[in-house]
Every structure is written in structure tokens, then in C-alpha cells.
C-alpha positions as CSV (number, residue, x, y, z in Angstrom):
1,M,-11.7,-41.2,-14.5
2,Q,-8.6,-43.2,-13.7
3,K,-7.4,-45.4,-16.5
4,R,-5.4,-48.7,-16.6
5,W,-2.2,-48.7,-18.8
6,I,-1.7,-52.3,-20.1
7,F,1.3,-52.9,-22.3
8,K,1.0,-55.5,-25.1
9,E,3.1,-58.6,-24.7
10,T,6.6,-58.1,-25.8
11,P,7.3,-60.3,-28.8
12,D,10.1,-62.7,-29.3
13,P,13.3,-60.5,-29.8
14,Q,14.6,-62.9,-32.4
15,L,11.5,-62.5,-34.5
16,V,11.7,-58.7,-34.1
17,N,15.3,-58.6,-35.1
18,Q,14.8,-60.8,-38.2
19,L,11.9,-58.7,-39.4
20,A,13.7,-55.4,-38.7
21,S,16.6,-56.7,-40.8
22,S,14.6,-58.0,-43.7
23,L,12.5,-54.9,-44.0
24,E,15.3,-52.4,-43.1
25,I,13.2,-50.8,-40.4
26,S,13.7,-50.0,-36.7
27,E,13.2,-52.6,-34.0
28,S,10.4,-50.4,-32.6
29,M,8.5,-50.6,-35.9
30,A,9.2,-54.4,-36.3
31,T,7.8,-54.9,-32.8
32,L,4.5,-53.2,-33.8
33,L,4.3,-55.5,-36.8
34,V,5.0,-58.7,-34.8
35,Q,2.3,-57.6,-32.3
36,R,-0.1,-57.7,-35.2
37,D,1.0,-61.2,-36.1
38,I,3.0,-60.0,-39.1
39,K,6.2,-62.0,-38.7
40,T,7.7,-62.5,-42.1
41,F,8.7,-60.4,-45.1
42,D,5.9,-61.8,-47.2
43,A,3.3,-61.2,-44.5
44,A,4.6,-57.6,-44.2
45,K,4.4,-57.2,-48.0
46,D,0.7,-58.3,-47.9
47,F,0.0,-55.9,-45.0
48,F,1.5,-52.9,-46.5
49,R,0.4,-53.7,-50.1
50,P,-3.2,-55.0,-49.8
51,S,-4.7,-56.3,-53.0
52,L,-8.3,-56.7,-54.2
53,K,-7.2,-59.3,-56.7
54,N,-5.3,-61.5,-54.3
55,H,-6.6,-60.8,-50.8
56,L,-10.4,-61.2,-51.1
57,H,-11.9,-64.6,-50.4
58,D,-13.9,-66.6,-52.9
59,P,-17.5,-65.6,-52.1
60,F,-18.8,-69.1,-53.0
61,L,-17.2,-70.4,-49.8
62,M,-20.1,-68.8,-48.0
63,Q,-23.0,-71.1,-47.2
64,D,-26.0,-70.7,-49.5
65,M,-24.1,-68.3,-51.9
66,E,-24.6,-70.4,-55.0
67,K,-28.4,-70.7,-54.2
68,A,-28.5,-66.9,-53.7
69,V,-26.8,-66.1,-57.0
70,I,-28.9,-68.6,-59.0
71,R,-32.1,-67.1,-57.5
72,L,-30.8,-63.6,-58.4
73,E,-30.0,-64.6,-61.9
74,K,-33.5,-66.2,-62.3
75,A,-35.2,-62.9,-61.1
76,I,-33.2,-60.8,-63.6
77,E,-33.7,-63.3,-66.5
78,H,-37.5,-63.5,-65.9
79,K,-37.9,-59.7,-65.2
80,E,-39.2,-60.3,-61.7
81,K,-39.9,-57.3,-59.4
82,M,-37.2,-57.1,-56.7
83,M,-36.9,-55.2,-53.5
84,I,-33.6,-54.3,-51.7
85,Y,-34.4,-54.1,-48.0
86,G,-32.1,-52.9,-45.2
87,D,-31.9,-51.7,-41.6
88,Y,-32.1,-48.0,-40.8
89,D,-28.6,-47.5,-39.5
90,V,-25.4,-46.7,-41.5
91,D,-24.6,-50.3,-42.2
92,G,-28.2,-51.0,-43.5
93,T,-28.5,-47.9,-45.6
94,T,-25.1,-48.2,-47.2
95,S,-25.9,-51.9,-47.9
96,V,-29.1,-51.0,-49.7
97,A,-27.4,-48.2,-51.6
98,L,-24.6,-50.5,-52.7
99,V,-26.7,-53.4,-53.8
100,Y,-29.5,-51.3,-55.3
101,G,-27.0,-49.0,-57.1
102,F,-25.0,-51.9,-58.6
103,L,-28.0,-54.0,-59.7
104,Q,-29.6,-51.0,-61.4
105,N,-27.1,-51.6,-64.1
106,Y,-28.5,-55.0,-64.8
107,H,-32.2,-54.9,-63.8
108,S,-34.8,-52.2,-64.0
109,L,-37.6,-53.6,-61.9
110,L,-36.0,-52.6,-58.6
111,D,-37.2,-50.8,-55.5
112,Y,-35.7,-50.3,-52.1
113,Y,-37.3,-50.3,-48.7
114,I,-36.1,-49.1,-45.2
115,P,-38.4,-49.9,-42.3
116,D,-39.7,-47.1,-40.1
117,R,-37.7,-47.2,-36.8
118,Y,-40.8,-46.2,-34.8
119,L,-43.6,-47.9,-36.7
120,E,-41.9,-51.2,-37.8
121,G,-38.8,-51.5,-35.5
122,Y,-35.6,-53.3,-36.2
123,G,-35.3,-56.1,-38.8
124,I,-37.7,-57.5,-41.3
125,S,-41.2,-56.4,-40.6
126,K,-44.6,-58.0,-41.5
127,I,-45.6,-54.6,-42.9
128,S,-42.8,-54.8,-45.4
129,I,-43.7,-58.3,-46.5
130,D,-47.3,-57.3,-47.1
131,W,-46.1,-54.3,-49.0
132,A,-43.9,-56.4,-51.2
133,K,-46.8,-58.8,-51.9
134,E,-49.1,-55.9,-52.8
135,Q,-46.5,-54.6,-55.2
136,G,-46.0,-57.9,-57.0
137,I,-42.4,-58.3,-55.7
138,T,-41.3,-61.9,-55.7
139,L,-37.7,-61.5,-54.5
140,V,-36.3,-59.5,-51.6
141,I,-32.7,-59.1,-50.8
142,A,-32.6,-58.2,-47.0
143,L,-29.4,-56.7,-45.8
144,D,-27.9,-56.2,-42.3
145,C,-30.9,-58.0,-40.7
146,G,-33.1,-61.1,-41.0
147,I,-31.0,-63.8,-39.3
148,K,-33.5,-64.2,-36.5
149,S,-36.6,-63.6,-38.6
150,V,-37.7,-67.3,-38.5
151,E,-41.5,-66.8,-38.2
152,L,-41.5,-63.9,-40.6
153,M,-39.7,-65.9,-43.3
154,D,-42.4,-68.6,-42.9
155,Y,-44.9,-65.9,-43.4
156,A,-43.1,-64.6,-46.5
157,N,-43.0,-68.1,-48.0
158,E,-46.8,-68.3,-47.5
159,Q,-47.1,-65.0,-49.4
160,G,-44.9,-66.3,-52.3
161,V,-42.1,-63.8,-51.6
162,D,-38.6,-65.2,-51.7
163,Y,-35.9,-63.7,-49.5
164,I,-32.1,-63.7,-49.8
165,I,-30.9,-62.8,-46.3
166,C,-27.5,-61.1,-46.0
167,D,-26.7,-60.6,-42.4
168,H,-23.6,-60.6,-40.1
169,H,-25.3,-60.8,-36.7
170,M,-25.2,-63.9,-34.5
171,P,-27.8,-66.5,-35.6
172,G,-30.3,-67.9,-33.1
173,Q,-30.8,-71.7,-32.6
174,E,-32.9,-71.9,-35.8
175,I,-31.9,-70.5,-39.2
176,P,-34.8,-68.8,-41.1
177,R,-36.3,-70.8,-43.9
178,A,-35.5,-68.1,-46.5
179,H,-34.5,-69.1,-50.0
180,A,-30.9,-68.3,-49.1
181,V,-29.3,-67.2,-45.8
182,L,-25.9,-65.6,-46.1
183,D,-24.2,-65.0,-42.8
184,P,-20.5,-65.9,-42.1
185,K,-21.4,-66.5,-38.5
186,R,-23.6,-69.5,-39.3
187,K,-22.1,-72.5,-37.6
188,D,-22.4,-74.4,-40.9
189,C,-20.7,-71.7,-42.9
190,A,-17.1,-72.4,-44.0
191,Y,-16.4,-68.8,-45.1
192,P,-12.9,-68.0,-43.6
193,F,-13.5,-64.4,-42.5
194,K,-16.3,-64.0,-39.9
195,E,-16.2,-60.3,-39.3
196,L,-17.8,-58.8,-42.4
197,S,-20.3,-55.9,-41.9
198,G,-23.8,-56.3,-43.3
199,C,-22.8,-54.2,-46.3
200,G,-19.8,-56.5,-46.6
201,V,-22.0,-59.5,-47.0
202,G,-24.0,-57.7,-49.7
203,F,-20.8,-56.8,-51.4
204,K,-19.8,-60.5,-51.4
205,L,-23.2,-61.4,-53.0
206,M,-22.5,-58.8,-55.8
207,Q,-19.0,-60.2,-56.2
208,A,-20.3,-63.7,-56.6
209,Y,-22.9,-62.5,-59.2
210,C,-20.1,-60.9,-61.1
211,L,-17.9,-64.0,-61.1
212,R,-20.7,-66.3,-62.3
213,N,-21.8,-63.9,-65.0
214,N,-18.3,-62.8,-66.3
215,I,-18.8,-59.2,-65.2
216,D,-15.5,-57.3,-64.7
217,L,-15.1,-56.7,-61.0
218,E,-13.8,-53.2,-61.9
219,K,-17.5,-52.4,-62.3
220,L,-18.2,-53.3,-58.7
221,Y,-15.1,-51.7,-57.0
222,P,-16.4,-48.1,-57.4
223,F,-19.0,-49.1,-54.7
224,L,-16.3,-49.6,-52.2
225,D,-16.8,-46.0,-51.0
226,L,-20.1,-47.1,-49.6
227,L,-18.6,-50.2,-48.1
228,V,-15.9,-48.4,-46.2
229,I,-18.5,-46.2,-44.6
230,S,-20.3,-49.3,-43.4
231,I,-17.0,-50.9,-42.1
232,A,-16.0,-47.7,-40.2
233,C,-19.4,-47.0,-38.7
234,D,-20.4,-50.5,-37.7
235,I,-17.2,-50.9,-35.7
236,V,-16.1,-54.2,-37.2
237,P,-12.5,-55.3,-36.9
238,I,-10.3,-53.7,-39.6
239,I,-8.3,-56.8,-40.3
240,G,-8.3,-59.4,-43.1
241,E,-10.8,-58.7,-45.8
242,N,-12.2,-55.7,-44.0
243,R,-8.9,-54.0,-44.0
244,V,-8.3,-54.7,-47.7
245,M,-11.8,-53.3,-48.6
246,A,-11.4,-50.4,-46.2
247,F,-8.0,-49.5,-47.8
248,Y,-9.4,-49.3,-51.3
249,G,-12.8,-47.9,-50.1
250,L,-11.0,-44.9,-48.5
251,R,-9.1,-44.4,-51.8
252,Q,-12.4,-44.5,-53.7
253,L,-14.1,-42.2,-51.1
254,N,-11.4,-39.5,-51.5
255,Q,-11.9,-39.4,-55.2
256,T,-15.6,-40.2,-55.2
257,Q,-17.8,-39.1,-58.1
258,R,-20.9,-40.2,-56.2
259,T,-23.1,-37.2,-56.1
260,G,-24.7,-38.0,-52.7
261,I,-21.5,-38.7,-50.9
262,K,-20.0,-35.4,-52.3
263,A,-23.0,-33.5,-50.9
264,L,-22.6,-35.3,-47.5
265,I,-18.9,-34.4,-47.4
266,D,-19.8,-30.8,-48.2
267,V,-22.3,-30.4,-45.3
268,A,-19.8,-32.1,-42.9
269,K,-17.5,-29.1,-43.7
270,F,-14.2,-30.9,-44.1
271,S,-11.5,-28.6,-45.2
272,D,-10.4,-28.9,-48.8
273,D,-7.0,-30.5,-47.9
274,T,-8.6,-33.2,-45.7
275,V,-7.8,-36.7,-46.8
276,L,-10.7,-38.7,-45.3
277,D,-9.8,-41.6,-43.0
278,I,-11.7,-44.0,-40.8
279,S,-12.0,-41.4,-38.0
280,N,-13.5,-38.7,-40.4
281,V,-16.0,-41.3,-41.6
282,V,-17.0,-42.4,-38.0
283,F,-17.3,-38.8,-36.6
284,G,-18.2,-36.8,-39.7
285,L,-20.2,-38.9,-42.2
286,G,-21.7,-41.7,-40.1
287,P,-23.6,-39.6,-37.6
288,R,-25.3,-37.7,-40.4
289,I,-26.4,-40.8,-42.2
290,N,-27.6,-42.3,-38.9
291,A,-29.5,-39.1,-38.0
292,A,-31.9,-39.6,-40.8
293,G,-33.3,-42.8,-39.2
294,R,-33.0,-41.6,-35.7
295,I,-35.0,-38.4,-36.1
296,Q,-37.3,-39.1,-39.1
297,H,-36.9,-41.8,-41.8
298,A,-33.7,-43.5,-43.0
299,K,-35.1,-43.7,-46.5
300,K,-33.7,-40.1,-46.9
301,A,-30.2,-41.5,-46.4
302,V,-30.6,-44.1,-49.2
303,M,-32.1,-41.4,-51.4
304,L,-29.0,-39.3,-50.8
305,L,-26.5,-42.1,-51.3
306,V,-28.0,-43.3,-54.6
307,S,-28.8,-39.8,-56.0
308,N,-27.3,-38.7,-59.3
309,N,-28.8,-35.3,-59.2
310,K,-26.7,-32.6,-57.5
311,K,-29.6,-30.3,-56.7
312,E,-31.5,-33.2,-55.1
313,A,-28.5,-34.4,-53.3
314,D,-27.6,-31.0,-51.9
315,Y,-31.2,-30.6,-50.6
316,V,-31.4,-34.0,-49.0
317,A,-27.9,-33.6,-47.4
318,E,-29.0,-30.3,-45.8
319,L,-32.1,-32.1,-44.4
320,I,-30.0,-34.8,-43.0
321,N,-27.6,-32.3,-41.5
322,K,-30.5,-30.6,-39.7
323,D,-31.6,-34.0,-38.4
324,N,-28.0,-34.4,-37.1
325,L,-28.1,-31.1,-35.2
326,Q,-31.4,-32.1,-33.6
327,R,-29.9,-35.5,-32.7
328,R,-27.0,-33.7,-31.0
329,D,-29.4,-31.6,-28.9
330,L,-31.4,-34.8,-27.8
331,D,-28.2,-36.7,-27.2
332,S,-26.9,-34.0,-24.9
333,S,-30.0,-33.4,-22.9
334,I,-30.9,-37.1,-22.4
335,T,-27.3,-37.9,-21.5
336,E,-27.3,-35.2,-18.8
337,E,-30.6,-36.5,-17.5
338,A,-29.4,-40.1,-17.5
339,L,-26.2,-39.3,-15.5
340,S,-28.3,-37.3,-13.1
341,M,-30.6,-40.4,-12.5
342,I,-27.5,-42.5,-11.7
343,E,-26.4,-40.0,-9.0
344,Q,-29.9,-39.5,-7.6
345,N,-30.6,-43.2,-7.3
346,R,-27.1,-43.8,-5.9
347,L,-26.2,-46.3,-8.6
348,E,-22.5,-45.3,-8.8
349,K,-21.4,-48.5,-7.2
350,S,-23.4,-50.9,-9.4
351,K,-21.8,-53.2,-11.9
352,T,-24.3,-52.2,-14.6
353,T,-26.5,-49.2,-15.7
354,V,-30.1,-49.9,-16.6
355,L,-32.2,-46.7,-16.9
356,F,-35.7,-46.2,-18.2
357,K,-37.8,-43.1,-19.0
358,E,-40.9,-43.2,-21.1
359,N,-40.3,-40.0,-23.1
360,W,-36.7,-40.4,-24.1
361,H,-36.2,-40.3,-27.8
362,K,-35.9,-43.8,-29.2
363,G,-33.5,-42.7,-31.9
364,V,-30.7,-41.6,-29.6
365,I,-30.8,-44.0,-26.7
366,G,-27.9,-46.1,-28.2
367,I,-25.7,-43.0,-28.3
368,V,-26.8,-42.1,-24.7
369,A,-25.7,-45.6,-23.5
370,S,-22.3,-45.0,-25.0
371,R,-22.1,-41.6,-23.4
372,C,-23.0,-43.0,-20.0
373,I,-20.1,-45.5,-20.3
374,E,-17.7,-42.6,-20.7
375,T,-18.6,-41.6,-17.1
376,Y,-19.5,-44.9,-15.5
377,H,-17.5,-47.6,-17.2
378,R,-19.8,-50.7,-17.2
379,P,-22.4,-52.5,-19.3
380,T,-25.2,-50.1,-19.9
381,V,-28.9,-50.4,-21.1
382,I,-31.0,-47.4,-21.8
383,L,-34.7,-48.0,-22.2
384,T,-37.7,-45.9,-23.4
385,Q,-41.3,-46.5,-24.0
386,H,-42.6,-47.3,-27.5
387,N,-45.9,-48.9,-28.5
388,G,-46.7,-49.7,-24.9
389,K,-43.5,-51.6,-24.3
390,A,-39.9,-50.8,-23.1
391,T,-37.5,-50.8,-26.0
392,G,-33.8,-50.1,-25.6
393,S,-30.2,-50.2,-26.6
394,A,-27.3,-51.8,-24.8
395,R,-23.6,-51.1,-25.0
396,S,-20.7,-53.0,-23.4
397,V,-17.2,-52.3,-22.1
398,P,-14.1,-53.9,-23.8
399,G,-13.7,-57.6,-23.0
400,F,-17.2,-58.2,-21.7
401,D,-19.7,-60.2,-23.8
402,L,-22.9,-58.2,-23.6
403,Y,-24.9,-60.5,-25.9
404,E,-24.2,-63.5,-23.6
405,A,-25.4,-61.5,-20.5
406,I,-28.6,-60.4,-22.2
407,D,-29.2,-63.9,-23.6
408,A,-29.2,-65.1,-20.0
409,C,-32.1,-62.7,-19.3
410,A,-34.1,-64.0,-22.4
411,D,-36.9,-65.2,-20.2
412,L,-37.7,-61.6,-19.3
413,L,-37.5,-60.3,-22.9
414,E,-39.9,-60.2,-25.8
415,Q,-37.1,-60.0,-28.3
416,F,-33.4,-59.1,-28.5
417,G,-30.5,-59.2,-30.9
418,G,-27.0,-57.9,-31.4
419,H,-23.4,-59.0,-30.7
420,T,-20.6,-58.9,-28.1
421,H,-20.5,-55.1,-27.8
422,A,-23.9,-53.8,-28.7
423,A,-27.5,-55.1,-28.6
424,G,-31.1,-54.0,-28.9
425,L,-34.0,-55.4,-26.7
426,T,-37.7,-55.2,-26.1
427,L,-39.6,-56.1,-22.9
428,T,-43.0,-55.4,-21.3
429,L,-43.0,-52.5,-18.8
430,D,-43.6,-54.8,-15.8
431,K,-40.4,-56.7,-16.6
432,I,-38.1,-53.6,-16.4
433,E,-37.3,-54.0,-12.7
434,P,-36.9,-57.8,-12.8
435,F,-34.6,-57.3,-15.8
436,R,-32.6,-54.7,-14.1
437,Q,-32.0,-57.0,-11.1
438,K,-31.2,-60.1,-13.1
439,F,-28.9,-58.3,-15.5
440,E,-27.0,-56.7,-12.5
441,N,-26.6,-60.1,-10.9
442,I,-25.4,-61.9,-14.0
443,V,-22.9,-59.1,-14.9
444,A,-21.7,-58.9,-11.3
445,K,-20.9,-62.7,-11.4
446,Q,-19.2,-62.6,-14.8
447,I,-17.4,-59.3,-15.1
448,D,-13.8,-58.9,-13.9
449,E,-13.2,-55.9,-11.6
450,E,-10.5,-54.7,-14.0
451,Q,-13.1,-54.5,-16.8
452,L,-14.9,-51.7,-14.8
453,T,-11.9,-49.4,-15.2
454,P,-11.2,-47.9,-18.7
455,L,-8.2,-49.6,-20.3
456,I,-5.5,-48.1,-22.5
457,E,-3.7,-50.8,-24.4
458,I,-0.1,-49.6,-25.1
459,D,1.9,-50.9,-28.1
460,A,5.3,-49.9,-27.0
461,K,7.5,-47.7,-24.8
462,I,9.7,-45.4,-26.9
463,E,12.1,-42.4,-26.5
464,L,11.1,-39.1,-28.1
465,K,14.2,-39.3,-30.2
466,D,12.8,-42.4,-31.9
467,I,10.1,-40.3,-33.4
468,T,11.3,-39.2,-36.9
469,G,9.7,-38.4,-40.2
470,K,10.5,-41.8,-41.5
471,F,9.1,-43.5,-38.4
472,Y,5.8,-41.6,-38.9
473,R,5.6,-42.3,-42.6
474,I,5.9,-46.1,-42.0
475,L,3.4,-45.8,-39.2
476,Q,0.9,-44.3,-41.5
477,Q,1.2,-47.3,-43.8
478,F,-0.5,-49.4,-41.0
479,A,-3.7,-47.6,-41.8
480,P,-6.6,-47.8,-42.2
481,F,-6.8,-47.8,-38.4
482,G,-9.8,-49.2,-36.4
483,P,-10.8,-52.1,-34.2
484,A,-8.1,-54.8,-34.0
485,N,-5.7,-52.5,-35.9
486,M,-5.9,-49.4,-33.8
487,R,-3.5,-46.4,-34.3
488,P,-0.4,-47.4,-32.2
489,V,-0.3,-46.1,-28.7
490,F,3.1,-45.2,-27.2
491,V,4.4,-44.3,-23.8
492,S,7.4,-42.1,-23.1
493,E,8.8,-41.6,-19.6
494,H,10.6,-38.9,-17.6
495,L,9.1,-36.0,-19.5
496,Y,8.6,-32.4,-18.6
497,A,6.7,-29.5,-20.1
498,D,7.6,-26.1,-21.5
499,Y,5.1,-23.4,-22.4
500,P,2.0,-25.0,-20.9
501,K,-1.3,-23.5,-21.9
502,L,-4.9,-24.2,-21.0
503,L,-7.1,-23.7,-24.1
504,K,-10.8,-22.8,-23.8
505,E,-10.6,-23.8,-20.1
506,K,-10.6,-27.5,-21.1
507,H,-7.6,-28.5,-23.3
508,V,-4.0,-28.7,-22.3
509,K,-1.2,-27.9,-24.7
510,F,2.6,-27.8,-24.1
511,R,6.0,-28.6,-25.6
512,T,7.4,-31.7,-24.0
513,R,11.0,-32.8,-23.6
514,Q,12.7,-35.9,-22.2
515,E,15.4,-35.9,-19.7
516,G,18.8,-36.5,-21.3
517,S,17.5,-35.8,-24.9
518,D,17.4,-32.8,-27.2
519,A,14.2,-34.1,-28.9
520,F,11.0,-32.2,-28.3
521,F,7.4,-32.2,-29.6
522,D,4.2,-30.2,-29.1
523,A,1.6,-32.2,-27.2
524,I,-2.1,-31.6,-26.9
525,G,-4.7,-33.2,-24.6
526,F,-8.3,-32.6,-25.3
527,G,-10.7,-32.4,-22.3
528,M,-7.9,-32.8,-19.7
529,P,-8.0,-29.5,-17.7
530,E,-7.4,-31.5,-14.5
531,H,-3.8,-32.0,-15.4
532,Y,-2.9,-28.4,-16.1
533,E,-1.8,-27.2,-12.7
534,R,0.6,-30.2,-12.2
535,I,2.0,-29.8,-15.7
536,A,2.5,-26.0,-15.2
537,S,4.2,-26.6,-11.7
538,G,7.0,-28.5,-13.5
539,E,6.2,-32.0,-12.3
540,R,7.8,-34.8,-14.3
541,F,5.4,-37.3,-15.9
542,A,5.0,-40.3,-18.2
543,L,2.9,-39.6,-21.3
544,C,0.6,-42.0,-23.2
545,Y,-0.1,-40.8,-26.7
546,N,-0.7,-41.3,-30.5
547,I,1.6,-39.6,-33.0
548,D,-0.3,-37.2,-35.3
549,E,0.3,-34.4,-37.8
550,N,-0.6,-30.9,-37.0
551,R,-1.4,-28.5,-39.9
552,Y,-1.3,-24.9,-39.1
553,R,-1.0,-21.9,-41.4
554,G,0.4,-24.0,-44.2
555,Q,3.0,-25.7,-41.9
556,T,2.9,-29.4,-41.0
557,S,4.6,-30.8,-38.0
558,L,4.4,-33.9,-35.8
559,Q,2.6,-33.7,-32.5
560,L,1.7,-36.0,-29.7
561,K,-2.0,-36.5,-29.1
562,I,-2.3,-37.3,-25.4
563,K,-4.5,-40.2,-24.2
564,D,-3.4,-40.0,-20.6
565,I,-0.8,-38.6,-18.2
566,K,0.7,-40.2,-15.1
567,F,2.7,-38.1,-12.7
568,Y,5.6,-39.4,-10.6
569,E,4.8,-39.4,-6.9
């Protein structure tokens, strides 16, 4: 698929020169910092030296936080039964593990509850409220869900069950009448950072509890290993507070003593010398945690994350790993079927993809939506049948507000929720075709033609000779990388290849040089066999890439990880 190369705006040269001089770094490196709105020595110091003590906001700036902490204190003081409730995805299960694990140190009458994806669905369920009532539970902390549970909160109030909602999704027009509703996206919330994950909101509640009760925050910080898994896998921007918590969370994760996470790392088969980063979490740990809820029940994931028993943790980790293998098979087969449907129904020219099949596995349709976008780059909704209705997952393309488009179809939907890039929805079977048509019409009117072509945002054009050991070491200090702080992407022009190879019939590898320079680097492009013949024929090209380290047989060297190649005509 052809890609658009878009260069970030070139910053003010005077700012770049001043920053380069004050930090004693190259202008190329200073340009990367200014592009990230880091324009002064002090701002650069904060960026390169994040601090839990100085860079986390006061949790009491969040609307309802004081009410939430007072209610939590009352429950602990009066020995009330409490339940920690969370969604069945990575954000929800890590949220529950963090809050449950921390509060266990201060309260013994605790239980946790994850809804059954297939029996109860997303969010707070009536079944769970009834169960809490039967168990004599009087306070529930609901994590990563609840912001739209208006009627269910009224029902919970009737049953005498108080709720503290900790959510990060967009609220509806009405805020639920829970005892406290913590959500930085509330219009009446003055909290300065709006992009916390659900687990991040739970962490802020625990931080506020510590501050009011003179508990050393060093007792809370070991739980940052759970929080960074949430931040990575929920694809929230890694800027501001998220970047600070992710920075220390990765440090905690790489030295974790948490039995369940160690077991999870073992089944993911990372090599002994792997230093886990955001990418490792997203592609290695996250899918396994998610697989528990996709294939069977996500309570297994929480059981693993809170386990202190190595034998139990190893056993549950193996079960979850088997779930993930099954998830991969389902993902692959359903994606193949979905792409075939697009071709058979001649939908290639549409502005959207909306597909339905009654027997698709509900647990993987979100993944399938993302896979379809890799081939047909446009807003995508994948639906299956569940309990006599169509239920589905939607994914967007960069720059297009998916939630707004689905909201415009609300008259055809039973329920929906989500955010700009991803959403879930439910509708009756007879509304599938009307929804397909309306969604297509709305997106066609709103989406720019350019948004239908994959975009590579490029930080800077550099020469190969600019890439040095020092350059790479400073670059690594930009980490943790993720949304809004992506690993820098570079372009180098007028290159040619030596020793080209096609690996496993699908990966290209070669040594690249630049005209007029002695500098050279190994380059590898995964899944790019279509470029091999032109590379091997000696054609000159421009290369779009990240800089990475390659470790092989005890040797470490810098290599270029190719994102795209453009040949000169």
C-alpha cells in the first residue's frame, strides 16, 4: 500500500540553535526536542529527567476526588465489604490488580469482579450489582468503565451499594449519580492532564488516599509496573504524567518482584538480556492479558497479576498463553474471511468498512478491525451476533474522529461508547444495513481523502554520517516512546544498497551507503519483498526509517529499521 510521507514543520532556527548551544547537542537533536515543544534548558531537563516527586499533579484537582477518598476511608474504618470492579481488557484488569493489590495492605474485606464479556458485556452490569448486594458489599470501586452507567447507578443506589467510578472515557450528556465520579474528561473537571488511562485514574485515587492518610508514596510506586502495562496497551499519549509514570513503570517492570508478571514474562519468552520497553509490553505482555477475556474469562488475568504463589502463577500464565495461541488462530482466520468479503462485495472503493457475520468470535473482532485497516485504510466496524443482537468493535485511521461519526448514528444504535480512535457498539440485526449506509455517508462527508492513505510522519531529514553512537544514546533518552512521543522517524536521500538479501521470501536486508559519504549501515525492512528487485538492480532511493540496535552473537551495532522506500524515477 502506498504511503504518504509528511515532514513535521521545521521549527524556528533561532530556537533550535539556542537549545543546541545550551544543551551541547547537535542541531538535528535540538530540532527533535523543539518539535516536541521542548524549547528551553529547564524544559529539556524535565523531559530527560522525569520525577515522580515533582511531575505528578495533585490528585485532589480531579472533580469528586475528595468525596471518593472520604468514602473510601469510611469503608475501611467501618470494615465495610468492598469490591474492586474492572473491564475485561488490559486497562481494566491491571486497574483492578493495582487497586486491589494496594488496598489489601489496609483492608481485608476486599473482593474483585470482572464481568463476563459474553454474558454481561462491557461496563458495569446489573448482574454484578445484584451480586454485590447479595454479598453484603456496600462500596464498589469501578475502574475503566461506568461513565455512561446512568440508569445502573440509579439502580445501585436503590440497592444501597455505593460506587466510586474511575473512568477515562468520554462522558455522555449526563453524569451517573454515583457517590463519586472520577474522570478527567468531565467538562467540570479541572484536572490538568486529560489523557490518563483507566488504571491511571485508579492510581490517582490511591495517591490521594496516601496523601490524606500520611502513607509514604514509596509504598504505592511498586505498583507502577501494572500501570505502565495499562498505559502501553490502552494506546494513551505518552506525554505529561503518562510519560513520567511509564518511565518509572518500565524501570519497575524490569526489576519486578511481582510473581504473576514474572510468570507472564517467562511465557512470552523474552531473552534474558531483553530490557522491556513499551513495544515489548504492547506486543508481548498485552495480548496475553487480553486473551484471557477474549477467549474465556478475564478474571484469570487478575488472578495472575495479584498472585504471590509461583506455582499458581506459572499455571495460570500457561493457561493464558494457550488462550493467546487460540486468539491468534481466530484472528488470522477471521481476518482472512473479512478481507475476502470486502473483495467479493466490491467494497474496495468505499470510505468505510462495515462487516457482519453471525459466527465470528466476539473476543477478536476489535483485532480484526485493526487488521482490515492495514489493508484498507479507512474507519472500520466489525460486527458479530451475540444474544440476538449485533455487537461490534470499531477502529479509526489517524486524524479521523470515529466516536463523533458513530455518535451521529446513535438513532440506529442500542448503545455505544469509546473515544476518537476506538469504540464498541450494539444494535439490533435489522439496523445493520441502515447503519452501514448512514455510517458510510457520514464518514464520506467528513473524512479528507488524504486520511484514506497511510501516513508516515517524519521528524527530520538527516545524513547517514549524522548517525553516531552519541546521537543514538541521546535519542534513547527520549523514551519511553508511544503515541504523541513516537520513536523519531528519519529520511535519508540518495542511497544505494550493497549485499541485498531476501530473507524468508518476505524481508529485505542490505547494507546502505549514501552518495558522497563513507558512512554505511545495515538496513532491514520486514514484510517488504516487493522492493527487493529494484534494490538488487542498483536503483537509488530515499529511505524512511527508525534507528535501532541489532544484537547478534554478542555483538551490538546500529541498524536502520525501514518504514518505507521511495525510488527515484
